[in-house]
N, C-alpha and C positions, 0 to 999 in steps of 0.2 A: 503494499500499499503505499503510495505515495503521500509523505507527511506534510508537503507543502499545500495541500487542498483539504476539503472538508467533503468527503465522500458523501453519498446519501445514506449509506449504512455504516456510520462511524463505530468502531469496535474499540481499539486500544490504542494508547500511546503512552511511552516513558516520559517520566516527568523531566524537565528541564533543570540543569544543575544548579544549584542554590547560587544566589548572587555572593561573591565573596566579600568577607569584611573590608570596610573602609573603600569600597570600590564606587559607591554611588553617592554623590554629592550633588545637590541642588537647593535652590531656594525653597522647595517643599520637603525634601527628605533629608534627613540627618544620617550621619554614618551608624553603621551598625553597632549594636551594644556591645559592649567590651567582653561579655560572656556570652555563651550560646544559649539560646532559648532552650527550656527543659522540654518542652513538646516537640519541636521541630529539630533539636539538636543542631541547631543552624545559626549564624548570626542573622539576627532580625533587623531590619530598618525600622524608623518611627518618623512621623511627621515633625518637621523641624520645629522647634520653639517659636522661632521669628517666621513662621510660613506667612505668605501673603494673604491668606484666606483661610476661613475654618473649611473643613471637609466632611461632607455627610455621603457616606457609602449607602447607596439607595438599593443595594439588593444583597441581602444576607438572610442565609437558611438558618432557621432552629427548626428542631421538632423534638418531640419526647424522645429520650434515648434509644427506646427500642425500635421505634420507628426510623430513627434515623441510621441506626445500625442496618436496617434493611435498605435504605437509601445508598449506605455505603457499600454494602454487597453488590448492588446493581452497579455500582461505580466500578468497584474491583474486577467485576466480570466482563464489564461491555464498554467502559469507559478509560479511566486512567486512576493512578493511584492518588489518594487525597492525602495533601500534606499536614492538614491541620486537624486530625482526627484527636490527638491527644489535647490539645488546646482547646478544642471545644468541649470535651468530657470535663476538663477542669473547670471552665469558665464559660461556657456557652459563647456569648459573643463579645465578651469583654475583653478578649485579646485585641479587637480593633480599636476599642476604646484605649486600652494601655498603650496603643502604638500611636494614640495621638488623634484618632478620627473625632470628630466631635459629634456626631450623631450616626445612628444607624437605623435602617427600616429592614425590620425583622419579616420573614415571610415562610408561611406555610402552604401547603395544598393539599386538598384530600383526593385519594385516590380511587375512593369508592363511597358508596351511601353509606351515611350513619356515623360517620367519624367525623364530621364538620364542627359540630357543635362543641366537642371536647377538645378538639385542637385549637378552637378559637379562644377557647378559655385558658387553655395552657399558653397560648401566645400572651393575651392579656396580663397573665399572673407574671411572665417572663418579662414584659414591658414595664408593668409597674414596680416589680422587684429591682429592676437595673436602675430606673429613674428615682427611685427612693434610695437606693444604695449610694449611687452618685451624686446624688444631691446633697447628701449629708457629709459626704468628705470635706476635709478642710481645703481651704483655696489657696493657690500659691500665693506667696508674699506679694503685696502691692498689686495685686489682682485687681481688676475693675468691674469684673463680670463674673457670674455665676452660672454654670448649666443648670436649667429646670428640667429639661428633658434630654435624656441621650438616647433615647430608644422611641421608636414609632413601630407599629405593627399592622401588618396588612391580614385581613381576615380570609377565609376560605369555606367553599361550599362546592358540593358536587353537582353540576348542572343537571337538572331535571329531577333531583331527589326531592321526596315529600318535605314540606315546609322550608323549602329554600328560602324564601322571603322573609319568614320569620327567623329563620337562623342568622340572615344578614342583618336583618333589623337589629336583633339582639345584639350583635356584633359591631355595630355602627353605634348603637346607644348605650345600653348597659355596658359593654365592654369597653367601649371608647376606642375602637379601632379605627385606622385612618383610610381604609380603603380595602381592596381585594385583590389577592393573587390568583390567576387562573393559570393553567398549564394545558395547551391542546395536546401535547405530546402523551402525557400522562393520564390525562383524563379522557383522552381518546373523543373530544369533541371539537368540532372546527368551530372558530369565533364567531360565525354567522349561523350556527345551529340553532333551531328553534327554542331548544332548552335554554340557551343563553339569554333570552330576551328578558326574563323575569331577573335574571342577575343585573342586567343593564338598567332596567327600570327601576330596580331598587336602588341601584346606586346613582342613579340622577336623582330620584327621590330625596336621599339624604346628602347629594353633594359630594361623593366619594368617587375616587378614580379607580381604574381597573389597570392592573399590570397582568399582561396577559402573553405568556410565550406562544406566539402564534407564527414564529419564523420557522422556516424547513429545518433548519440545523441547529445542535447537532442531532441528526436522526439516529436510531439503532436498531437492530433486528429483533431486540427483546421488547419493543414495544408492542402493544396489541393491535395497533394500527400502523400503518405507513404514515409516519406524520409528513411526509412530502406530500402526499395527497391531500390531507386535510389541513395544511398550512400554505398559503401563499399571500402575499402582499393584497392580492385582489379581493381576498376574503376579508382581510381587514378593512379594506376600502369599503366594502359592502356595508359593515358596522359603522364607519364612521358617517357613511353617506345617509344611514337610517337613524342615526343617533348623534347628531350635531352637537347636543349639549353633554355628551359623555365625554370626559377626560380618559383617554387611554395610552396607556406607555407600553410599548414593546422592547424588550429586552434583546440583548446582543446585536444592537442595531439592525434587527431583521436578518441576521445571518441566515443564509448566504444569498439574500437578495437586497445587498446593501443600497445601491443605486436606486432600486424601486421605491424601497421605503424612504429613503431621502426625498425622493420626487412627490410622496404623498405629504411630506411636511410642507410642501409649497402650497398644497390644496386644502389641506386641514388643519385649521390652527389648533383644533384639540388633540391633536396627535402628539404624543412626545416618544423618544427612544431613550433606552440606556445603552453603556459602553460595555456591558459586562462582557468578560473573556474574550472582546473583539481586539482590543488593543494590548493584550497578554503577549503576542508574537507566537502562541501555540498552536492555533490552526494554521495560520498562515504567517510569512514573514511580511514585514511592512516595508521591506527594501527593496532592492532591484530584483529582476528575473534572475540575475547570476548569482545573487546572494541565496535566493530561494533554492535555486537549483544544486547549490554545492554544499548548503548546510541542512535544508530540511527534507530532501527527497532521498527515498531508499536506493541502494546502490543499483538495484535492478529498473530504476525509473528512467524512461528515455528523455525527460524532460521537455517533453514539446507537448504531450496531450496524456489526460488522466481519465481513465475510465472507472466508472463506480462499479460497486460489487455487483450490483445485478445487471451490468452491461448495457444500461437503458440510455445512458447519456455519457457523452465524452466534453469535455472543457479545458480551454486554455487559459480561462480568465484568471484561474489559481496562480498562473505564472506571471501574470501581471503585476507591478508594482500598485499596492493600493493606497500606499502613504499620501501621495499627491489628491487623489479622490477624496480620503477620508478627512484631510486636513483641510480642502476646501469645502467640505460639507459642515465639519464640527464648527468651522468660524461662520458659514452663511447660516446655520440653524442653532448657533450656541444658545439661544434662548430657548431650545426645547429638546436639549440632550442632557441625561442625567449621568453621573458616575456612579458605578457599582463594581463589586468584585467578585460576587459568587462565594464568598466565604461561608462556611469552610470547605467547600466541596471543589477545590482547586488544587492542581499538582505542582504549582510553582508558588514563589514567594508572593505575598498579599500584595506588596508594593509595584510588582512588575506593571500592572495595567496603570497605575498612577505615573510611574516613571515614563512609560511611553507616551501618556497622554500629555504630560507636560512637555516632553521633548518633541512630540508631534505638531501640537499647536504652536509651538514656538518656532517651528520649521527646520528642526534638526534631525528628524526623521526617528530612527527606532534606537530609543537609549539603551535598552537590554541587548543590542546586538554588538555594542562596543566591547574591545578587548578588554581584558581585566587591567586596571591601573590607567586606562586612559581615561582623559577628562572627559564626562559624558556630556555636560551640557555646553554648547559654545553660545547659544542664544543669538545666533546671529540675525535672525528675522523677528525677534521680540519686539511687538510694538505695543502701544496702548489697547489697541483692538485686541491682541492676542491676550493680554493680561484680564482684559475684561471678559473675554470669551471664557478663559479657565474659571474664573469667579463663578460665571454663570452655570458651567459643567458642574464644577465642584461642590457647589453648595446652593447657588440662588434658584435652580430651576426646581431641584428637589424640594427646597424650604416652600415654594409656591405650590408645586403640586400636589404635596401631602400636608401642605397646611402647617409648616414647622416654622414658627415665627423667630422674629431674632431674639427676643426675649426669652424662648425655649432654648437657644443655642448659646445663651450669654454673651450676647453682643450688646447688650444695652447696659449702661452704669448700673451697678449695684446701689439699691436702695441706702439712705444714709443710716436706715433703722437695721440693716443686715451685718 
């Protein structure tokens, strides 16, 4: 299998090598800690204390441990080894907050009828306990702000299950959840399936957004349906057309239909995308074709065409450099793209996505492709526009989309009484 593309039935890839200590320096990321992290046995980078803006990770998975173990078994068998299993077991999503992320949006999703209500209660408890714990922590010396909320949560429901409307109404009111996460691949339901209508109508009623994995990739033969057949940009467009008041976010920049989903942003102001796992240089290189073929493809690859496992399609687009296209679109649509990591279900350092995003927007290409010891950031093309684009993508868009206020993020001055 050529690792420079995303085949229709993606099975397994090995993890990239960890980033070495003291390798990555930028205005957003600090050097690795002096000691190895106990969970990953590697040097972990953190957000620089003087980073230009706060960061919201808008795509973080949490589940009760038994269900998360089942998710990890699926990944172990069909996708990739997960780097942060031990960190999740120890602290759930606290790891990201400890690395300097200001706020996390936590996700669950139901894969069958009858479990959504309990999953929503679990998520609400997780969100509340994280917020209570971090709000009570001592503030750094001379701090002028205090985080009120460090976490938000997105509810779930199985499309078409009994009492779906009531389950969501409870999640949005009693439980205080901030939206809903749907997963066409896992739930085996196209975004425009009739069973989704009551989900969208309830979200509109309560003014809550929908995060729905409705892009074709990464697909797997282990799913009960061929996700490539029930996911397509045209399916999402049908929903956008029928529900102009519904706020929708499609993760992974609509992988592997980047240009088609970016085109939809021009037509539908209620559509958003998130970056999750598209900028980690895991599925494809962001560099030139030569870089892709020498470092990403297997030795048996002919570097010209790549055929999917079911031999139904052949593509050369995976060999085309996507950095220029992504940078153009990230800048053009910086007001409707959210940053996310997919933590903990990733095979690489949590900061790869962030490093490449900053480097790409600044015009320096793929940060994680640089050699060890080489200075990563040149910032040759950095402008006021690129700085504003990064602020939008890293926190402002998620703040607006999920109603996370500046007060919640600790961006307003502390009251004299605190």
